[in-house]
Each structure stands twice: as C-alpha cells, then as structure tokens.
PANU-440280 format. One record per residue (C-alpha): residue number from 1; x, y, z. Coordinates in pm, whole numbers, plus 50000, padded with zeros to 5 digits. Layout:
PANU-440280
resi,east,north,up
NUM,X,Y,Z
...
END
This chain:
PANU-440280
resi,east,north,up
1,67372,31083,47245
2,67269,30985,47576
3,67568,30976,47869
4,67551,30863,48251
5,67793,30767,48433
6,67879,30679,48813
7,68200,30641,48977
8,68295,30437,49267
9,68637,30453,49430
10,68882,30507,49173
11,68625,30324,48913
12,68527,30572,48651
13,68193,30410,48398
14,68061,30571,48200
15,67751,30495,47900
16,67740,30640,47615
17,67391,30557,47417
18,67364,30623,47010
19,67036,30603,46868
20,66983,30411,46521
21,67060,30719,46327
22,67358,30793,46484
23,67509,30454,46470
24,67400,30420,46084
25,67611,30733,45990
26,67896,30687,46176
27,67893,30297,46022
28,67863,30486,45669
29,68157,30745,45752
30,68356,30475,45850
31,68251,30255,45550
32,68384,30580,45307
33,68692,30667,45520
34,68865,30296,45492
35,68709,30097,45195
36,69034,30154,45035
37,69184,29931,45197
38,69012,29610,45170
39,69024,29404,44808
40,68760,29241,44700
41,68778,28996,44318
42,68602,29144,44082
43,68605,29512,44193
44,68917,29742,44149
45,69044,29787,44542
46,68793,30092,44668
47,68534,30026,44459
48,68345,29739,44634
49,68010,29833,44781
50,68060,29807,45150
51,67781,29452,45198
52,68028,29261,44981
53,68340,29429,45213
54,68132,29344,45493
55,68046,28990,45344
56,68430,28899,45286
57,68595,29079,45581
58,68359,29078,45849
59,68211,29376,46076
60,68477,29585,45966
61,68298,29911,45975
62,68097,29884,46279
63,68381,29824,46440
64,68564,30103,46349
65,68221,30315,46389
66,68216,30185,46773
67,68585,30318,46804
68,68501,30632,46635
69,68199,30712,46852
70,68381,30586,47155
71,68642,30876,47096
72,68481,31138,47047
73,68265,31093,47318
74,68473,31026,47537
75,68709,31311,47457
76,68386,31558,47519
77,68306,31442,47895
78,68670,31446,47993
79,68612,31818,47840
80,68297,31892,48028
81,68386,31679,48336
82,68784,31809,48448
83,68705,31702,48780
84,68784,31322,48631
85,69174,31270,48495
86,69214,30885,48359
87,69476,30723,48466
88,69438,30383,48250
89,69303,30315,47922
90,68927,30294,47919
91,68778,29935,47845
92,68503,29973,47646
93,68129,29682,47587
94,67939,29756,47311
95,67581,29605,47292
96,67279,29702,46985
97,66989,29816,47154
98,66636,29694,47028
99,66605,30020,46820
100,66912,29960,46653
101,67132,30185,46817
102,67433,30066,47015
103,67558,30180,47369
104,67923,30145,47483
105,67999,30093,47827
106,68362,30252,47917
107,68574,30155,48253
108,68874,30339,48328
109,69063,30439,48628
110,69099,30739,48750
111,69390,30980,48981
112,69298,30910,49357
113,69120,31240,49596
114,69311,31282,49884
115,69167,31417,50212
116,69427,31543,50383
117,69601,31580,50728
118,69785,31790,50937
119,70019,32029,50651
120,70040,32318,50877
121,70179,32419,51271
122,70409,32084,51163
123,70854,32020,51365
124,71009,31881,51080
125,71377,31745,51143
126,71622,31604,50817
127,71982,31497,50849
128,72135,31808,50746
129,72479,31739,50532
130,72804,31956,50672
131,73112,32026,50550
132,73396,32018,50856
133,73771,31892,50840
134,73657,31511,50842
135,73511,31585,50531
136,73724,31765,50336
137,74002,31548,50442
138,73774,31236,50282
139,73753,31407,49957
140,74155,31511,49959
141,74171,31132,50017
142,74007,31025,49718
143,74180,31280,49552
144,74526,31126,49603
145,74335,30773,49551
146,74350,30915,49144
147,74718,30923,49229
148,74827,30620,49416
149,75065,30391,49260
150,75081,29981,49388
151,75382,29806,49476
152,75470,29470,49506
153,75473,29353,49897
154,75758,29162,50104
155,75630,28836,50283
156,75630,29033,50592
157,75386,29267,50495
158,75017,29241,50634
159,74753,29373,50379
160,74522,29685,50468
161,74236,29793,50305
162,74321,29941,49962
163,74557,29693,49873
164,74427,29488,49617
165,74525,29055,49703
166,74591,28763,49452
167,74390,28455,49600
168,74231,28110,49586
169,73914,28018,49725
170,73680,27725,49767
171,73351,27768,49907
172,73122,27530,50049
173,72806,27469,50269
174,72768,27262,50491
175,73070,27064,50364
176,73001,27045,49997
177,73166,27314,49729
178,72883,27506,49555
179,72872,27650,49201
180,73059,27993,49155
181,73185,27977,49475
182,73562,27872,49383
183,73869,28027,49179
184,74208,28077,49104
185,74431,28395,49140
186,74118,28605,49214
187,74241,28951,49239
188,74041,29164,49537
189,74056,29542,49662
190,74037,29520,50000
191,73751,29780,50131
192,73611,29759,49782
193,73273,29559,49930
194,73245,29353,49644
195,73205,29033,49833
196,72959,28941,50098
197,72992,29109,50430
198,73264,29003,50604
199,73471,28837,50344
200,73694,29154,50326
201,73729,29226,50669
202,73896,28885,50764
203,74129,28942,50489
204,74297,29250,50649
205,74628,29159,50820
206,74709,28818,50669
207,75071,28766,50491
208,75191,28667,50182
209,75173,28265,50162
210,74862,28279,50466
211,74616,28026,50434
212,74268,28045,50651
213,73903,27896,50660
214,73691,28239,50635
215,73323,28154,50764
216,73052,28439,50605
217,72663,28416,50605
218,72480,28441,50251
219,72252,28754,50290
220,71824,28620,50307
221,71781,28771,49974
222,72094,28684,49840
223,72002,28561,49430
224,72071,28211,49441
225,71780,28017,49628
226,72019,27702,49748
227,72268,27982,49959
228,72005,28236,50101
229,72097,28272,50484
230,72346,27994,50459
231,72654,27980,50630
232,72921,27923,50435
233,73325,27865,50431
234,73546,27964,50217
235,73901,27820,50225
236,74143,28143,50122
237,74559,28137,50018
238,74740,28487,49967
239,74950,28429,49643
240,75048,28794,49645
241,74968,29139,49736
242,74998,29508,49555
243,75015,29784,49810
244,74876,30092,49784
245,75058,30410,49816
246,74863,30716,49791
247,75142,30991,49772
248,75211,31283,50037
249,74905,31554,50146
250,75143,31863,50069
251,75215,32165,49843
252,75407,31982,49625
253,75055,31772,49529
254,74878,32048,49519
255,75027,32167,49218
256,75045,31853,49067
257,74648,31820,49015
258,74540,32184,49042
259,74604,32577,48952
260,74697,32646,49347
261,75026,32669,49458
262,75023,32543,49811
263,74800,32343,50014
264,74620,32538,50233
265,74484,32731,49870
266,74298,32320,49737
267,74171,32275,50065
268,73976,32631,50034
269,73907,32620,49745
270,73758,32218,49810
271,73569,32391,50128
272,73355,32633,49913
273,73305,32374,49640
274,73165,32103,49886
275,72969,32377,50054
276,72809,32467,49740
277,72709,32072,49681
278,72581,32073,50059
279,72307,32413,50034
280,72188,32210,49736
281,72146,31856,49884
282,72042,32053,50202
283,71753,32226,50045
284,71656,31913,49832
285,71622,31707,50204
286,71467,31927,50343
287,71180,31962,50063
288,71162,31579,50104
289,71086,31659,50459
290,70857,31857,50461
291,70720,31624,50187
292,70689,31341,50400
293,70599,31551,50669
294,70273,31714,50531
295,70206,31372,50359
296,70186,31122,50690
297,69814,31203,50755
298,69671,31211,50443
299,69430,30949,50346
300,69448,30783,49969
301,69379,30525,49777
302,69606,30508,49538
303,69519,30271,49257
304,69715,29979,49201
305,69786,30058,48841
306,69950,30350,48937
307,70180,30163,49182
308,70267,29957,48907
309,70349,30202,48638
310,70576,30425,48867
311,70749,30059,49029
312,70808,29964,48673
313,70955,30317,48591
314,71166,30273,48935
315,71336,29979,48767
316,71348,30108,48420
317,71597,30430,48572
318,71773,30187,48729
319,71840,29961,48479
320,71925,30214,48249
321,72203,30404,48476
322,72328,30024,48534
323,72366,30003,48183
324,72572,30367,48168
325,72786,30153,48483
326,72837,29834,48194
327,72634,29597,48481
328,72305,29440,48352
329,72032,29423,48649
330,72164,29034,48703
331,72481,29141,48765
332,72436,29340,49001
333,72169,29140,49189
334,72435,28951,49232
335,72691,29159,49348
336,72477,29282,49688
337,72293,28965,49697
338,71968,29031,49600
339,71694,28900,49407
340,71460,29076,49200
341,71176,28973,49358
342,71357,29182,49695
343,71449,29483,49456
344,71124,29544,49310
345,70930,29516,49649
346,71186,29830,49767
347,71097,29999,49434
348,70722,29930,49527
349,70760,30101,49825
350,70937,30405,49716
351,70666,30422,49487
352,70383,30427,49714
353,70553,30692,49908
354,70600,30880,49587
355,70257,30911,49501
356,70151,30980,49839
357,70322,31257,49804
358,70281,31356,49447
359,69926,31349,49555
360,69941,31526,49821
361,70112,31809,49739
362,69842,31868,49457
363,69546,31851,49715
364,69762,32119,49920
365,69846,32326,49633
366,69456,32288,49471
367,69346,32402,49864
368,69516,32679,49953
369,69508,32816,49516
370,69897,32812,49466
371,69891,32939,49112
372,70147,33130,48859
373,70033,33388,48670
374,70155,33416,48306
375,70333,33749,48414
376,70504,33538,48646
377,70592,33336,48407
378,70769,33592,48163
379,70956,33726,48404
380,71080,33361,48502
381,71147,33335,48127
382,71321,33650,48082
383,71518,33606,48410
384,71635,33238,48231
385,71735,33361,47886
386,71937,33646,48029
387,72149,33424,48231
388,72209,33172,47906
389,72196,33381,47600
390,71917,33256,47483
391,71669,33443,47262
392,71272,33459,47528
393,71068,33490,47262
394,71180,33196,47084
395,71188,32992,47410
396,70769,33137,47491
397,70663,32947,47169
398,70816,32697,47331
399,70448,32491,47517
400,70588,32199,47646
401,70871,32407,47762
402,70613,32637,47920
403,70434,32435,48099
404,70736,32308,48308
405,70847,32584,48385
406,70487,32663,48477
407,70456,32383,48758
408,70812,32419,48828
409,70761,32782,48955
410,70394,32602,49097
411,70628,32373,49332
412,70900,32606,49418
413,70597,32852,49614
414,70439,32493,49705
415,70770,32457,49963
416,70826,32823,50069
417,70450,32777,50160
418,70506,32492,50343
419,70882,32626,50451
420,70646,32957,50581
421,70395,32700,50773
422,70601,32491,50953
423,70938,32452,51151
424,71184,32287,50980
425,71516,32165,51202
426,71864,32013,51036
427,72068,31775,51263
END
C-alpha cells in the first residue's frame, strides 16, 4: 500500500493505493465473510460461487472490499498522524489502477489550527452578581407571590401589575382586523410580558368597564410575515379585574413558609443562600469573560460543518428545554415575536464564539503544556469518592469518567493560569 496526502486549509486529502494482490485478497475476504447473505437459485444460501453471486447482485464484494481497505488504512493513518483531527465524515472515491489494483482518495475536514493573540497581561472586566437589600427584598417578594390571594376588584379599582384582567380585544393593522388578533374573555396577568411590548403597560390604571385603543408595534422579527414591524391598534374592553394581594412580610409569614421563628432569621438565611449562588455565578462569569478576552485576538478558520453542527446542537437543546416547560418551538417563537431564522442567527453567532473560545483554550493548553498527572487524577477521585461515599476503585475503572475528570481538571488549571496572568475586575 502506498499513501500520500496534502492539506489545504481545513481540507485533508489522502490517497491510498493498493496493488493487485492486496485488492484481490480483500475482495476474496469480503466474499468469504459475506456470501451467506446472498441467495442464488440452485444453491444453498451461502454456498453459491462468487461469480454466480456477482452475476445476480453486481459488484457487492468489490464495494465491501473497498470499504474495508479504506477503513483499515484510514484508521492507521490517523493513528500515525496525531496532528490531524477529522471533524466530519470522509468522502471517498475509488478508481482502478492499470495493474488491477485500486486507488482510494479520501477527503475530509479536520479541526482548524488556531493562532493565538495576546492572552497574558490583559485587564478583564465582568458584571458581577451582587447581593444586597434590594436583591433579598426581590427574593422575598417572589416567596410572597407563592402565597398570594386573588379577589374580585370593585368598579373603582385601577388595575396594576400583578393583577389579572379579563378583556375582550380586537387587533387591526391599517384598519383591517388580522387573524389571531381577536378574543373575548381573555385573562391576562399584567407584568407577565405575555403580549407584545407596550400592550400590558397600557392596561395599567384601567377600571372595570373601561374601553381603550392600545397602540403597539409588532417586532421586525415577528413570526407572521404580514405583521412584521407593522403598527397595530387593539380595541379593548375590560370585563373584570382580579386583584393580587400579597401576605404581609413579618414574623408570621416567616414561620409559615420556613423553619425560622422570625423574619430577621429568614432574611439572614436567604442572604446566605443567595450569596453562595452568587459566588458560583460570579466564578462562571469571570471565567467566561477571561475566555472571551483571550480569544478576541485569535485567528482561526472554523469549518462551516462545525458551526452548523454546534448551531443545530444548540437548537436541539433549546427545544428539549422548551418541552420540559410544555412549550413547542413554534409556540415560543409566537410568544416572543421571533422567526426561526432569527433564532438560528442568534444560535449561529453563539456557536461561532463558542468554537473560537474552544480552539483558543486548546491552543493555550498545548502551548503552555497544561496537563494533569495520573497521581493528581487519583487524588481527585479519592477526594470525590470520600465526599460522596463511593468506592474509588470502582470509579477508576470507568474510562469515560476518567476522561471527563481529566478534561475538567485541565480546564481548572487553565483558569488558574489565566487568572494568574491577567487582571480580573468585577464591576
């Protein structure tokens, strides 16, 4: 077998040439292993001569032999050339050589090479999560929301955020009613942002029996083509209002919803838990800001197949999360006034940045020689198992877990390195 290859950009082309004897041997081997799959009249299945099977079914063994020759040679080539990392399936073409051999040309896309910019001596800012009286108050308000009661409002009551209004509405564009824009006895919680921006705000302050024309603009990315960016008027009538009444924030409330006797104790516990969550969030934000900063100057030609795969992966994850909330993608797009194309543009932008960061990080890890030893991995596993009451010996036999732990530890060391060599400022 002869092999030669060339790489242009992210495209790798490899030529494998097999002589007559190698090809003949592979074809005979394909016959011996696969003859039992083919039935030929007059012969017991699997006992027909090769020529009879090929006469009935075509060059099935030749195709099998070509695939086997390629796969063996391709895997051997990749094992010997660790600098190449395919990111897509290989496309192959096969041609017979004049001496009766076969030449197989494989073309595939490989991972790009990144050229780093500045990744040391940078000043990196990030927006930190801060926990103060305001945040604690908002959290306690959400707790009060879980115990909220609703009661019918009288005719002089003015609707406010949090109340549920029962309305009739009819929407029109240029004086013409549009499909889906009309409803009766529709219940809407003000402040829920269920409708187009500006709609709910104009209902605040209205009373039972009030009529009003509400003026809004459909988003430019709205899912309905005939409504994109159009100004619309909704003629509404307020039929009823349900007031939302929150329980008082006091010691009684604290005892009802927690194990604490006083509101002060509850607030202290909330502060402690929120601060712990904020610490984790700030760590993640600082790390992301670091990665974004050091990847900014990276030059890397990311293959389109990687971008599309990452984009589709994000879409799949997003649809899965929506499903858990009982929503379909189409329903979500309708609620937020966005087209699928607009959503995919957002995901593609995120995908490009994610891949840029990934290849930047991998290049820094390689350039700086960041790695973990077997002893460090063992010690980490021992620590994890001690905390979780698991058997470290069993855990160490799981190769997939070991690989995950090693990658996680390398990334931790990467952040230690970047934190040490750059200035991080919380805003």
